[in-house]
Structures are given as structure tokens and as C-alpha cells.
N, C-alpha and C positions, 0 to 999 in steps of 0.2 A: 787422965786429956794428952796425948801428943806432941809436948812443943816442936817450936822451930825447929829451934837446937839439935833436938833426936831427928826429926825431916833431916836436917842439912847433912846430919851427921853419915842417913843410913845413906843419904843423898849421895853423899863426897865418897865413899866408902862404892859404889857404885860406881861412881866417875871414873875416882881414878883405876878400876876394874879394864872402863872401856873406856881410858882420855886415850889411849893410841888409834883404837879404832875411831876416834870421833876426830881429833886430827889432822889425820890424813888427808880425807877429801877435805878440809872447811878451808886449808889451807894450802892447798895444792896453787901452785900462780895459774892465773888466767892473763896473759899476757895482753889480749884484744877487749876485757872488759878492765882495764889499766889497774891491774889492784897488785901493792906492792907489800910484800911483806919482809919482816926483821924475822930471828930467829925466837920461839917462840919459848917461854920463861914457865918450865912448870912449877905446881904448889903442891899443896896436898888435895886439895879438893878445885882445880881448874888450873888451866893453860894458859899464860900471859900473854899475847903477839901486839905488835903495832904497826897497822895496815893502815893504806890511802885506800877509799873506797870512792866510784864518781859515783852520784848518786842519777836516778834517773828524776824527770820534770814527771812528775804524778799527782795525781786529786787523790786526798781521802778527807774521810768524813769525819770530824770531833764526837765523840758521846754524847756533845751539842745539840748535833745537825748540821752543825755550819761545816762548809767546803773549806778546802785547806792544800795550798800547793808547797809541795815539796820539791825540793829542799828549802825554800825560802821559809816554812812555818818552824822551824829550826834553826835556821839563821838571825837569832836576833842576838847575839854577842854573848848568852851564858853558856855554861857547861851543858852540855845533855849526857845522857845517861840513857839508854834506850836497850828494850828488848821487844822481842816476840813473843806474842800467845794466843790463845782464844779461851773462850770462859767456858764453855763445855770441859775444859781438861781436869784431868781430876789425879795426874801425879808431874808433872816438870815444870806445868801454868802456877798453880797455888803454889808452891814454893818461891820459884820465881817471883811472883807476885808478895808473897811478905814479907820476904829481903827485901823488895822496893819498900815496901809499906813500912819497914824496922829499920831502913834508911836514911827516912825522910823525915822519920821522929828523932834519930841523931845526930842529923841537919840542924835540928830546932829551926831557931830563926832563920836560919841560911841558907835552909833550903829554897824560900823564892829566887835563889840567884842562881836555882839551877834548873835547870827545862830534863825532865823528866816522862818520856814518851816512850808507851806505851801500843803494838801495834801488830793487830790482830791478822791471823794467816786461815783463817777462817769467815771471811768477811760474808758469806753466802749466809749463815747464821748468827753474827756477832752485827745483830743492828743497832742503831746509835743509840737505845733506849740499855739494852743486854746491856753494855759497855758500860751504863752511865750506875744500874745494877753492881755492875763486878766491881768497879770504879769503889762504889759506897762501903762494897762488903771489907776493901781495903783501908778504908780511910783515908783518900787519894787528896791530897791536897790540891791546892789552882795551879800549882808550878806542876801537876803529874794529868797529861792526858793523855786518851787513849783514841788508837783511831779508827775505821773501816773502810768500807771504798769497795772498790772492784775485784772479783781473784785475779783480775792481769794485774791492779795494780801494788797488789797487796804483793805477788806471786816477782814481780818485778823488783820490786824494793829489795824483800828477802834474797835473790839473787841478788844485786847490787852488794850487800852485805857477806855475800858465797855461808849464806845461813840458810839455801833452799834446795830444804830434805826431799821433795817428790810430794807429799802429804803430811796432813796433820800427824798422823798416827805415828810420822816417821821425827815428828819433832824434836830436836835437840836444844839443851840450856847453852844458850849465847847469850849475854851481854856484851854492851858496845858505850865507852864512852869517849867525847874528844871535848878538850879545852872550848875551843870556841872554833869558829868557820873556817873552814882553809888550814885546819890543821889537822895532821893524824889522829885517825882513831884507837884507841888501844880496844881491845878485844877479847874475852875473858870466858874460851871454854870448859862449860864445868858449872859444877854448884860452889859462887861464893857468895860468904855467909854475907848477912848484914855491915857487921865490923871490916871484914875483907872488903863490898865495897866502897867501904866508909873511908879506907886506908890507899888505895885504889884511887878514889877523887881527890883524897888531900897530895897523892901525889902527882899526879897530873897539875893538879889544879898550883901546885909550890910550883913544879916546870914551866907552867906558863906566863 
């Protein structure tokens, strides 16, 4: 049986080889969208960068079928850990989601103090019901929400985070963290293990 550790090791090796190619377009400055980045810090499996993003006013739909206004939905004061996934993905997304699942397990009771967010990049296929099934697959707690919506809304949010790569087949592993509303985001390009996610979260929470 292939473990999440083995998957992450394989993915990290591939990510390390391609990290320069991944980082270059994603970190390009975009003055028109008011994105400002500090220099990236490289680690074995991912590149870390601090960035300011201006999120667009959009409406998404949670896996429970309720409409959610962004960015208000994630501005409740809790730290946010966010990624982009799609349910039919067989490579990147299962690894990202399993890492999130292990991250929430390691948080224990503290996980209720964190808002975990996964947004579909394939909203035409990812209905609320499919997202709910996907969430159950990874034993997502109540603090971990999954969102779909229109293609335009999903693309708009991806572009705001400078993580829009054209279509789902060119999807790349990126995770975002923020300590509180108005604070800068920490961007992790590549595959961060559950322990690395926890360490990044602790680092962020400690500084806030």
C-alpha cells in the first residue's frame, strides 16, 4: 500500500526538479492587480513566499449547497489555510487533500480555530454533492469547507491568487495561509508535507 509519505516523497522529488519553472510565472509581479511579493525562500519540497492579494467580490457555493460571499466568508478572524482542487483529479489533488487531512488530524482540538478552504477549479463537474462526497473521503471536519460555483467565479479567485494556469490539466500544487483578515498571505508552491504545513501554520500564528 502506498502511503501519503511515499506519495509526498515522490511528488517532492518531481517538484524540486521543476520548482524553478513553477515559481517563475506564478511569482511575476502584477502591478495592475496589486500583488506584491517578497523574495521566495526555497525548501526541499516547496518554495515559500509572502504576498498581498486583493480578492474579488464573488459568490461561491459550499458543499452543503449554501451560497457564500467572498472574501467575507473567510474573514471571520480565524487563520485561513486554502488550496485549489478538483474531485476527478488523480495526481496533485489527492496529495494536497491528504496533506490537509493529516494537517487537521495533527491540529487535534485546535483545528476548530482554523478555517480550511478548498475551492474547485472544475466547477462545471464539481457539484456541491460531489464536493460533499470528496470531503467525506478525506474525513474533513467542520472547519474544512469545500466550494464550487461558476467557472468565472472560480477563475477570478484563482487569478487573484496568481494560481490560474489556463485549465485543470495544468493545475499546480499551491497552498495559501493567512493569520487574519488584512494580513499578508504565505504562499507555498510545491508539495508541503502535513508536518511542514503544521510548522508553517505555527510560524504564522506565532508571529501574529
